[in-house]
VEXDREN-914709 format. One record per residue (C-alpha): residue in one letter; chain; y, x, z. Coordinates in Angstrom, 3 decimals. Example, Ala and Ser with C-alpha at 12.3 -4.5 7.8 and 13.67 -1.06 7.14 Angstrom:
BEGIN
+------+-------+----------+----------+----------+
| resn | chain |        Y |        X |        Z |
+------+-------+----------+----------+----------+
|    A |     A |   -4.500 |   12.300 |    7.800 |
|    S |     A |   -1.060 |   13.670 |    7.140 |
+------+-------+----------+----------+----------+
This chain:
BEGIN
+------+-------+----------+----------+----------+
| resn | chain |        Y |        X |        Z |
+------+-------+----------+----------+----------+
|    M |     A |    0.000 |    0.000 |    0.000 |
|    A |     A |    2.362 |    2.818 |    0.866 |
|    R |     A |    1.497 |    4.411 |   -2.485 |
|    L |     A |    2.401 |    1.209 |   -4.303 |
|    L |     A |    5.750 |    1.067 |   -2.603 |
|    Q |     A |    6.467 |    4.646 |   -3.477 |
|    D |     A |    5.345 |    4.344 |   -7.183 |
|    S |     A |    7.710 |    6.511 |   -9.232 |
|    S |     A |    7.274 |    4.456 |  -12.405 |
|    K |     A |    9.248 |    1.611 |  -11.027 |
|    L |     A |   12.992 |    1.429 |  -11.606 |
|    H |     A |   15.563 |    1.207 |   -8.968 |
|    P |     A |   17.255 |   -2.157 |   -8.512 |
|    S |     A |   20.524 |   -0.561 |   -9.320 |
|    E |     A |   19.153 |    0.373 |  -12.662 |
|    W |     A |   18.087 |   -3.210 |  -13.181 |
|    Y |     A |   21.588 |   -4.414 |  -12.377 |
|    T |     A |   23.035 |   -1.740 |  -14.558 |
|    A |     A |   20.739 |   -2.692 |  -17.426 |
|    T |     A |   21.616 |   -6.323 |  -17.000 |
|    R |     A |   25.312 |   -5.557 |  -17.060 |
|    M |     A |   24.806 |   -3.389 |  -20.124 |
|    Q |     A |   22.973 |   -6.192 |  -21.892 |
|    R |     A |   25.734 |   -8.609 |  -21.063 |
|    A |     A |   28.408 |   -6.145 |  -22.075 |
|    T |     A |   26.626 |   -5.290 |  -25.294 |
|    T |     A |   26.054 |   -8.937 |  -26.052 |
|    E |     A |   29.630 |   -9.845 |  -25.299 |
|    S |     A |   30.815 |   -6.930 |  -27.478 |
|    Q |     A |   28.534 |   -7.999 |  -30.311 |
|    K |     A |   29.661 |  -11.581 |  -29.880 |
|    S |     A |   33.296 |  -10.443 |  -29.952 |
|    R |     A |   32.694 |   -8.406 |  -33.127 |
|    S |     A |   30.859 |  -11.343 |  -34.670 |
|    E |     A |   33.662 |  -13.684 |  -33.800 |
|    C |     A |   36.158 |  -11.262 |  -35.345 |
|    T |     A |   33.992 |  -11.024 |  -38.426 |
|    I |     A |   33.748 |  -14.807 |  -38.633 |
|    A |     A |   37.495 |  -15.147 |  -38.136 |
|    E |     A |   38.144 |  -12.489 |  -40.808 |
|    S |     A |   35.679 |  -14.184 |  -43.102 |
|    W |     A |   37.405 |  -17.533 |  -42.704 |
|    R |     A |   40.715 |  -15.816 |  -43.245 |
|    L |     A |   39.384 |  -14.153 |  -46.398 |
|    V |     A |   37.814 |  -17.404 |  -47.563 |
|    D |     A |   41.083 |  -19.198 |  -46.966 |
|    E |     A |   43.033 |  -16.428 |  -48.668 |
|    I |     A |   40.666 |  -16.339 |  -51.612 |
|    E |     A |   40.783 |  -20.128 |  -51.852 |
|    K |     A |   44.540 |  -20.107 |  -51.840 |
|    T |     A |   44.667 |  -17.229 |  -54.328 |
|    T |     A |   42.092 |  -18.926 |  -56.569 |
|    Q |     A |   43.936 |  -22.221 |  -56.385 |
|    K |     A |   47.252 |  -20.494 |  -57.105 |
|    T |     A |   45.756 |  -18.516 |  -59.988 |
|    Q |     A |   44.026 |  -21.584 |  -61.401 |
|    S |     A |   47.210 |  -23.619 |  -60.976 |
|    D |     A |   49.152 |  -20.880 |  -62.746 |
|    V |     A |   46.564 |  -20.805 |  -65.540 |
|    N |     A |   46.752 |  -24.610 |  -65.801 |
|    K |     A |   50.545 |  -24.438 |  -66.084 |
|    K |     A |   50.347 |  -21.716 |  -68.695 |
|    L |     A |   47.666 |  -23.704 |  -70.515 |
|    E |     A |   49.920 |  -26.767 |  -70.449 |
|    Q |     A |   52.832 |  -24.673 |  -71.695 |
|    R |     A |   50.638 |  -23.300 |  -74.448 |
|    R |     A |   49.544 |  -26.796 |  -75.423 |
|    E |     A |   53.187 |  -27.883 |  -75.583 |
|    E |     A |   54.020 |  -24.814 |  -77.650 |
|    I |     A |   51.201 |  -25.558 |  -80.055 |
|    K |     A |   52.303 |  -29.219 |  -80.220 |
|    F |     A |   55.869 |  -28.093 |  -80.963 |
|    W |     A |   54.801 |  -25.850 |  -83.827 |
|    K |     A |   52.307 |  -28.426 |  -85.014 |
|    Q |     A |   55.141 |  -30.973 |  -85.207 |
|    E |     A |   57.331 |  -28.463 |  -87.018 |
|    L |     A |   54.561 |  -27.746 |  -89.504 |
|    D |     A |   53.896 |  -31.478 |  -89.905 |
|    N |     A |   57.577 |  -32.076 |  -90.671 |
|    K |     A |   57.724 |  -29.242 |  -93.179 |
|    L |     A |   54.473 |  -30.389 |  -94.770 |
|    E |     A |   55.828 |  -33.909 |  -95.148 |
|    Q |     A |   59.046 |  -32.551 |  -96.669 |
|    I |     A |   57.331 |  -30.223 |  -99.126 |
|    V |     A |   54.868 |  -32.947 | -100.161 |
|    H |     A |   57.770 |  -35.345 | -100.692 |
|    E |     A |   59.723 |  -32.785 | -102.726 |
|    T |     A |   56.658 |  -31.930 | -104.798 |
|    E |     A |   56.068 |  -35.602 | -105.594 |
|    I |     A |   59.699 |  -35.996 | -106.670 |
|    L |     A |   59.479 |  -32.785 | -108.700 |
|    L |     A |   56.419 |  -34.192 | -110.464 |
|    T |     A |   58.516 |  -37.181 | -111.562 |
|    F |     A |   61.142 |  -34.746 | -112.852 |
|    K |     A |   58.389 |  -32.912 | -114.695 |
|    N |     A |   57.372 |  -36.204 | -116.333 |
|    R |     A |   61.007 |  -36.796 | -117.294 |
|    L |     A |   61.172 |  -33.366 | -118.900 |
|    E |     A |   57.930 |  -33.963 | -120.792 |
|    R |     A |   59.158 |  -37.328 | -122.047 |
|    A |     A |   62.522 |  -35.800 | -123.018 |
|    L |     A |   60.733 |  -32.986 | -124.840 |
|    E |     A |   58.555 |  -35.522 | -126.653 |
|    G |     A |   61.655 |  -37.601 | -127.420 |
|    C |     A |   63.246 |  -34.650 | -129.257 |
|    K |     A |   60.438 |  -34.428 | -131.798 |
|    E |     A |   61.226 |  -37.574 | -133.802 |
|    P |     A |   64.976 |  -36.831 | -134.216 |
|    L |     A |   64.110 |  -33.284 | -135.315 |
|    V |     A |   61.552 |  -34.557 | -137.840 |
|    V |     A |   64.092 |  -37.094 | -139.134 |
|    A |     A |   66.784 |  -34.408 | -139.512 |
|    Q |     A |   64.366 |  -32.094 | -141.337 |
|    K |     A |   63.179 |  -34.926 | -143.605 |
|    C |     A |   66.788 |  -35.806 | -144.428 |
|    L |     A |   67.420 |  -32.194 | -145.428 |
|    L |     A |   64.295 |  -32.249 | -147.614 |
|    Y |     A |   65.182 |  -35.598 | -149.191 |
|    R |     A |   68.678 |  -34.368 | -149.985 |
|    Q |     A |   67.186 |  -31.455 | -151.916 |
|    R |     A |   66.287 |  -34.106 | -154.499 |
|    R |     A |   69.948 |  -34.625 | -155.358 |
|    V |     A |   70.691 |  -33.395 | -158.869 |
|    G |     A |   73.556 |  -32.046 | -160.862 |
|    I |     A |   76.964 |  -31.808 | -159.307 |
|    D |     A |   75.795 |  -33.869 | -156.318 |
|    L |     A |   73.515 |  -31.071 | -155.103 |
|    V |     A |   76.335 |  -29.780 | -152.955 |
|    R |     A |   76.477 |  -28.367 | -149.403 |
|    D |     A |   78.633 |  -31.207 | -148.172 |
|    E |     A |   79.612 |  -32.230 | -144.661 |
|    V |     A |   76.420 |  -34.270 | -144.292 |
|    E |     A |   74.232 |  -31.244 | -144.935 |
|    Q |     A |   76.296 |  -29.096 | -142.575 |
|    E |     A |   75.980 |  -31.679 | -139.798 |
|    L |     A |   72.246 |  -32.118 | -140.481 |
|    V |     A |   71.687 |  -28.361 | -140.224 |
|    K |     A |   73.716 |  -28.330 | -137.015 |
|    E |     A |   71.698 |  -31.288 | -135.677 |
|    A |     A |   68.417 |  -29.469 | -136.397 |
|    E |     A |   69.757 |  -26.358 | -134.645 |
|    V |     A |   70.954 |  -28.409 | -131.652 |
|    L |     A |   67.580 |  -30.138 | -131.358 |
|    Q |     A |   65.665 |  -26.867 | -131.644 |
|    G |     A |   67.903 |  -25.345 | -128.960 |
|    I |     A |   67.373 |  -28.359 | -126.702 |
|    I |     A |   63.603 |  -28.210 | -127.225 |
|    A |     A |   63.632 |  -24.518 | -126.259 |
|    L |     A |   65.793 |  -25.233 | -123.173 |
|    L |     A |   63.601 |  -28.142 | -122.058 |
|    G |     A |   60.501 |  -26.016 | -122.611 |
|    R |     A |   61.865 |  -23.225 | -120.399 |
|    T |     A |   62.938 |  -25.736 | -117.753 |
|    L |     A |   59.486 |  -27.327 | -117.840 |
|    E |     A |   57.916 |  -23.899 | -117.268 |
|    E |     A |   60.273 |  -23.324 | -114.319 |
|    T |     A |   59.334 |  -26.743 | -112.940 |
|    N |     A |   55.610 |  -26.012 | -113.233 |
|    E |     A |   56.116 |  -22.695 | -111.463 |
|    Q |     A |   58.138 |  -24.386 | -108.699 |
|    I |     A |   55.419 |  -27.006 | -108.263 |
|    R |     A |   52.900 |  -24.169 | -107.957 |
|    Q |     A |   55.077 |  -22.468 | -105.332 |
|    N |     A |   55.423 |  -25.765 | -103.452 |
|    R |     A |   51.675 |  -26.262 | -103.464 |
|    S |     A |   51.194 |  -22.698 | -102.221 |
|    A |     A |   53.579 |  -23.391 |  -99.331 |
|    K |     A |   51.794 |  -26.701 |  -98.714 |
|    Y |     A |   48.424 |  -24.918 |  -98.601 |
|    N |     A |   49.711 |  -22.386 |  -96.062 |
|    L |     A |   51.121 |  -25.191 |  -93.916 |
|    E |     A |   47.858 |  -27.147 |  -94.090 |
|    M |     A |   45.788 |  -24.084 |  -93.132 |
|    D |     A |   48.157 |  -23.317 |  -90.273 |
|    L |     A |   48.055 |  -26.963 |  -89.159 |
|    K |     A |   44.274 |  -26.955 |  -89.339 |
|    D |     A |   44.155 |  -23.896 |  -87.101 |
|    K |     A |   46.739 |  -25.419 |  -84.758 |
|    F |     A |   44.697 |  -28.613 |  -84.531 |
|    T |     A |   41.564 |  -26.627 |  -83.699 |
|    A |     A |   43.415 |  -24.516 |  -81.128 |
|    L |     A |   44.982 |  -27.609 |  -79.559 |
|    T |     A |   41.596 |  -29.343 |  -79.424 |
|    I |     A |   40.114 |  -26.310 |  -77.659 |
|    D |     A |   43.024 |  -26.033 |  -75.222 |
|    D |     A |   42.900 |  -29.788 |  -74.572 |
|    Y |     A |   39.239 |  -29.332 |  -73.690 |
|    C |     A |   40.100 |  -26.374 |  -71.479 |
|    A |     A |   42.837 |  -28.375 |  -69.766 |
|    S |     A |   40.372 |  -31.177 |  -69.045 |
|    L |     A |   37.962 |  -28.852 |  -67.221 |
|    T |     A |   37.943 |  -28.907 |  -63.398 |
|    N |     A |   35.820 |  -27.227 |  -60.763 |
|    D |     A |   33.739 |  -30.396 |  -60.575 |
|    T |     A |   33.214 |  -30.770 |  -64.310 |
|    P |     A |   29.478 |  -30.814 |  -65.032 |
|    H |     A |   27.862 |  -28.323 |  -67.384 |
|    I |     A |   30.398 |  -25.564 |  -66.739 |
|    I |     A |   28.619 |  -22.222 |  -66.935 |
|    Y |     A |   28.916 |  -18.516 |  -66.331 |
|    A |     A |   29.820 |  -16.738 |  -69.554 |
|    D |     A |   29.098 |  -13.066 |  -69.157 |
|    N |     A |   30.633 |  -12.128 |  -72.506 |
|    A |     A |   33.811 |  -14.181 |  -72.049 |
|    M |     A |   35.795 |  -11.175 |  -70.852 |
|    K |     A |   35.090 |   -9.203 |  -74.012 |
|    L |     A |   38.061 |   -9.252 |  -76.441 |
|    E |     A |   36.169 |  -10.008 |  -79.589 |
|    G |     A |   37.807 |  -10.814 |  -82.915 |
|    N |     A |   41.268 |   -9.966 |  -84.226 |
|    F |     A |   43.533 |  -11.044 |  -81.414 |
|    V |     A |   47.233 |  -11.264 |  -82.307 |
|    S |     A |   50.234 |  -10.994 |  -80.050 |
|    P |     A |   52.235 |  -14.131 |  -79.127 |
|    G |     A |   55.115 |  -12.727 |  -81.172 |
|    D |     A |   52.901 |  -12.352 |  -84.238 |
|    W |     A |   51.564 |  -15.865 |  -83.629 |
|    I |     A |   55.101 |  -17.302 |  -83.680 |
|    D |     A |   56.087 |  -15.145 |  -86.667 |
|    F |     A |   53.101 |  -16.394 |  -88.670 |
|    S |     A |   54.075 |  -20.055 |  -88.325 |
|    N |     A |   57.758 |  -19.231 |  -88.665 |
|    I |     A |   57.074 |  -17.483 |  -91.993 |
|    N |     A |   55.188 |  -20.552 |  -93.227 |
|    V |     A |   58.074 |  -22.801 |  -92.163 |
|    E |     A |   60.676 |  -20.539 |  -93.772 |
|    K |     A |   58.664 |  -20.346 |  -97.002 |
|    A |     A |   58.391 |  -24.139 |  -97.070 |
|    D |     A |   62.151 |  -24.451 |  -96.448 |
|    K |     A |   62.870 |  -21.930 |  -99.200 |
|    Q |     A |   60.675 |  -23.743 | -101.729 |
|    R |     A |   62.153 |  -27.078 | -100.676 |
|    N |     A |   65.681 |  -25.732 | -101.236 |
|    N |     A |   64.593 |  -24.265 | -104.576 |
|    S |     A |   63.173 |  -27.669 | -105.504 |
|    L |     A |   66.428 |  -29.404 | -104.585 |
|    A |     A |   68.424 |  -26.934 | -106.702 |
|    L |     A |   65.978 |  -27.267 | -109.600 |
|    K |     A |   66.135 |  -31.072 | -109.462 |
|    A |     A |   69.932 |  -30.956 | -109.659 |
|    G |     A |   69.667 |  -28.544 | -112.586 |
|    I |     A |   67.158 |  -30.770 | -114.384 |
|    D |     A |   69.388 |  -33.806 | -113.891 |
|    G |     A |   72.292 |  -31.910 | -115.418 |
|    I |     A |   70.215 |  -30.578 | -118.308 |
|    L |     A |   68.749 |  -33.989 | -119.158 |
|    S |     A |   72.169 |  -35.633 | -119.032 |
|    Q |     A |   73.885 |  -32.909 | -121.067 |
|    T |     A |   71.148 |  -32.628 | -123.688 |
|    A |     A |   71.085 |  -36.416 | -124.158 |
|    N |     A |   74.868 |  -36.405 | -124.617 |
|    D |     A |   74.689 |  -33.488 | -127.066 |
|    M |     A |   71.946 |  -35.173 | -129.080 |
|    R |     A |   73.761 |  -38.490 | -129.101 |
|    K |     A |   77.061 |  -36.868 | -130.091 |
|    Q |     A |   75.510 |  -34.841 | -132.920 |
|    C |     A |   73.506 |  -37.837 | -134.125 |
|    E |     A |   76.729 |  -39.845 | -134.381 |
|    M |     A |   78.427 |  -36.940 | -136.189 |
|    V |     A |   75.635 |  -36.951 | -138.779 |
|    N |     A |   75.709 |  -40.749 | -139.129 |
|    T |     A |   79.490 |  -40.711 | -139.549 |
|    A |     A |   79.197 |  -37.975 | -142.176 |
|    F |     A |   76.549 |  -40.056 | -143.977 |
|    R |     A |   78.733 |  -43.170 | -143.915 |
|    N |     A |   81.738 |  -41.234 | -145.212 |
|    R |     A |   79.677 |  -39.544 | -147.913 |
|    V |     A |   78.100 |  -42.818 | -149.060 |
|    K |     A |   81.532 |  -44.402 | -149.247 |
|    E |     A |   82.825 |  -41.398 | -151.158 |
|    V |     A |   79.911 |  -41.469 | -153.625 |
|    K |     A |   80.261 |  -45.230 | -154.082 |
|    D |     A |   83.964 |  -44.800 | -154.832 |
|    A |     A |   83.155 |  -42.052 | -157.318 |
|    K |     A |   80.443 |  -44.217 | -158.901 |
|    R |     A |   82.813 |  -47.163 | -159.164 |
|    K |     A |   85.444 |  -44.997 | -160.842 |
|    L |     A |   82.844 |  -43.603 | -163.225 |
|    E |     A |   81.748 |  -47.146 | -164.076 |
|    M |     A |   85.349 |  -48.073 | -164.757 |
|    L |     A |   85.701 |  -45.014 | -167.001 |
|    L |     A |   82.418 |  -45.931 | -168.698 |
|    A |     A |   83.650 |  -49.458 | -169.348 |
|    M |     A |   86.901 |  -48.052 | -170.733 |
|    V |     A |   85.010 |  -45.588 | -172.959 |
|    M |     A |   82.661 |  -48.313 | -174.198 |
|    D |     A |   85.671 |  -50.479 | -175.051 |
|    E |     A |   87.195 |  -47.534 | -176.853 |
|    V |     A |   83.900 |  -46.914 | -178.699 |
|    A |     A |   83.890 |  -50.520 | -179.868 |
|    A |     A |   87.527 |  -50.227 | -180.939 |
|    Q |     A |   86.886 |  -46.986 | -182.808 |
|    E |     A |   83.860 |  -48.484 | -184.532 |
|    K |     A |   86.051 |  -51.359 | -185.681 |
|    N |     A |   88.683 |  -48.877 | -186.823 |
|    I |     A |   86.146 |  -46.907 | -188.844 |
|    A |     A |   84.829 |  -50.085 | -190.380 |
|    A |     A |   88.387 |  -51.125 | -191.290 |
|    L |     A |   89.096 |  -47.698 | -192.811 |
|    K |     A |   85.919 |  -47.832 | -194.839 |
|    K |     A |   86.761 |  -51.358 | -195.984 |
|    A |     A |   90.274 |  -50.307 | -196.913 |
|    I |     A |   88.916 |  -47.459 | -199.008 |
|    A |     A |   86.370 |  -49.744 | -200.614 |
|    D |     A |   89.044 |  -52.324 | -201.383 |
|    K |     A |   90.968 |  -49.770 | -203.518 |
|    E |     A |   88.150 |  -49.392 | -206.085 |
|    G |     A |   89.174 |  -52.535 | -208.077 |
|    P |     A |   92.873 |  -51.662 | -208.519 |
|    V |     A |   92.136 |  -48.070 | -209.504 |
|    K |     A |   89.574 |  -49.216 | -212.050 |
|    V |     A |   92.076 |  -51.728 | -213.503 |
|    A |     A |   94.814 |  -49.115 | -213.736 |
|    Q |     A |   92.526 |  -46.506 | -215.291 |
|    T |     A |   91.124 |  -49.101 | -217.767 |
|    R |     A |   94.637 |  -50.031 | -218.749 |
|    L |     A |   95.594 |  -46.427 | -219.287 |
|    E |     A |   92.432 |  -45.809 | -221.268 |
|    A |     A |   93.183 |  -48.847 | -223.473 |
|    R |     A |   96.866 |  -47.891 | -224.003 |
|    N |     A |   95.839 |  -44.395 | -224.996 |
|    H |     A |   94.422 |  -45.972 | -228.154 |
|    R |     A |   97.749 |  -47.409 | -229.333 |
|    P |     A |   98.394 |  -46.357 | -233.006 |
|    N |     A |  101.067 |  -43.920 | -234.203 |
|    V |     A |  104.490 |  -44.458 | -232.808 |
|    E |     A |  103.224 |  -47.163 | -230.510 |
|    L |     A |  101.650 |  -44.437 | -228.425 |
|    C |     A |  104.834 |  -44.402 | -226.425 |
|    F |     A |  105.183 |  -43.034 | -222.880 |
|    D |     A |  106.982 |  -46.101 | -221.777 |
|    T |     A |  107.742 |  -47.386 | -218.327 |
|    V |     A |  104.446 |  -49.272 | -218.262 |
|    H |     A |  102.500 |  -46.155 | -218.991 |
|    S |     A |  104.439 |  -44.106 | -216.446 |
|    S |     A |  103.991 |  -46.839 | -213.838 |
|    L |     A |  100.254 |  -46.978 | -214.540 |
|    M |     A |  100.097 |  -43.197 | -214.188 |
|    R |     A |  101.900 |  -43.384 | -210.842 |
|    E |     A |   99.656 |  -46.258 | -209.711 |
|    V |     A |   96.480 |  -44.332 | -210.537 |
|    Q |     A |   97.814 |  -41.179 | -208.897 |
|    E |     A |   98.916 |  -43.060 | -205.809 |
|    I |     A |   95.645 |  -44.977 | -205.408 |
|    T |     A |   93.579 |  -41.875 | -206.128 |
|    K |     A |   95.615 |  -39.860 | -203.674 |
|    N |     A |   95.223 |  -42.494 | -200.957 |
|    T |     A |   91.486 |  -42.918 | -201.459 |
|    Q |     A |   90.998 |  -39.151 | -201.396 |
|    R |     A |   92.802 |  -38.858 | -198.022 |
|    Q |     A |   89.858 |  -39.528 | -195.702 |
|    D |     A |   91.080 |  -37.359 | -192.835 |
|    A |     A |   91.866 |  -40.496 | -190.802 |
|    L |     A |   88.301 |  -41.682 | -191.273 |
|    A |     A |   86.921 |  -38.236 | -190.384 |
|    Q |     A |   89.142 |  -38.065 | -187.324 |
|    A |     A |   88.014 |  -41.537 | -186.342 |
|    Q |     A |   84.375 |  -40.549 | -186.735 |
|    T |     A |   84.972 |  -37.365 | -184.700 |
|    E |     A |   86.571 |  -39.397 | -181.945 |
|    L |     A |   83.673 |  -41.856 | -182.043 |
|    T |     A |   81.220 |  -38.985 | -181.639 |
|    A |     A |   83.231 |  -37.594 | -178.730 |
|    L |     A |   83.417 |  -41.018 | -177.148 |
|    S |     A |   79.639 |  -41.431 | -177.506 |
|    C |     A |   79.091 |  -38.064 | -175.838 |
|    R |     A |   81.495 |  -39.053 | -173.063 |
|    Q |     A |   79.598 |  -42.323 | -172.679 |
|    L |     A |   76.288 |  -40.475 | -172.307 |
|    S |     A |   77.837 |  -38.035 | -169.853 |
|    L |     A |   79.274 |  -40.852 | -167.738 |
|    E |     A |   75.983 |  -42.747 | -167.790 |
|    E |     A |   74.139 |  -39.606 | -166.668 |
|    E |     A |   76.709 |  -38.990 | -163.928 |
|    I |     A |   76.380 |  -42.592 | -162.754 |
|    K |     A |   72.606 |  -42.113 | -162.569 |
|    V |     A |   73.220 |  -38.953 | -160.522 |
|    K |     A |   75.380 |  -40.983 | -158.140 |
|    E |     A |   72.760 |  -43.740 | -157.965 |
|    N |     A |   70.114 |  -41.139 | -157.115 |
|    T |     A |   72.369 |  -39.681 | -154.415 |
|    L |     A |   73.073 |  -43.127 | -152.978 |
|    Y |     A |   69.362 |  -43.944 | -152.922 |
|    I |     A |   68.613 |  -40.717 | -151.066 |
|    D |     A |   71.479 |  -40.990 | -148.573 |
|    E |     A |   71.727 |  -44.735 | -148.042 |
|    V |     A |   68.135 |  -45.896 | -148.484 |
|    L |     A |   65.911 |  -42.950 | -147.562 |
|    C |     A |   68.034 |  -41.125 | -144.995 |
|    M |     A |   70.282 |  -43.693 | -143.325 |
|    Q |     A |   67.568 |  -46.326 | -142.992 |
|    M |     A |   65.202 |  -43.728 | -141.562 |
|    R |     A |   67.861 |  -42.634 | -139.073 |
|    E |     A |   68.197 |  -46.197 | -137.789 |
|    S |     A |   64.885 |  -45.677 | -135.949 |
|    V |     A |   66.326 |  -42.737 | -134.003 |
|    Y |     A |   67.320 |  -43.692 | -130.462 |
|    I |     A |   68.434 |  -41.176 | -127.852 |
|    N |     A |   67.196 |  -42.215 | -124.399 |
|    N |     A |   68.461 |  -41.106 | -121.012 |
|    Y |     A |   65.385 |  -39.591 | -119.384 |
+------+-------+----------+----------+----------+
């Protein structure tokens, strides 16, 4: 029993108390450290929560700002697209006007050229480069110049339409991209921490693709807008130019057409006056021909009428030449018979009046033929100018396109 009480393996009560105090102290220390750790953890959790919420709120605001920015540019692009489409549609109507104006120039040009060809059929003295021909040549030149001008303007219009469509294409592509970007950002804005099916995306942080800076992003759309504005302004200027060209060319064509028609009317009147005067001269010449024919007939009759008296006188002289002897006297009867025969013979031998009359008749006949030919020339000219040309020109009408 004494050995049990003195067993050295047993601890002293003080050690037990010391160990107990150490356990309590250690436990309380551990508890204190644990409580500090828990407190720090809650502080960190709270801080992280606040930081996360602030960051997410900031991202949401920036996302909303970005959406508004995209909407702004999308509206700008929409407006410019609507404007350029509207201008292109109007320019297409101007193109149709130019095409119709160009087509409308063909008939007047053909008519002018036909008139020039028809007038080559004039003959004689009427084949002259008169005012009508000068105005017709000028009309053909004016029409050819107008056709060339309208053709160049039509080419410019086609090129402007192409430029407008290019600007429209760029706007549409930009709008398409803006729509896609806005759809994506709308989706992103709709996401919350409680949204189902959100996932971890390990590769999301990798900058893949050709990222552009915000400045380049704005510049890209701004360039498209400026190009659309430029083409729209060019279209407006071109439309004003086309309006002026169509108005001026129509006025020039109408003015020259009237100049030609006036020249035709004056020339027809002039030729008709000349024809009427020629017909009057022809009538006068024909009257003179008839008078000269009567004169020649009278002269011939007068000459024929002298045959009887001269025969009587010569017979008398022949008979009196057979008087016998002294009766063959050169008496007053014989001398009078001699004078009568000489006078009648002399008068019948003077046929210069008849020859002159026949010469004049020949000249009058030639003049008659010449006048008749000249009248036919005038009739041919009148047929060409009044019937072929002027009637054909009645179908020409200059429209305002």
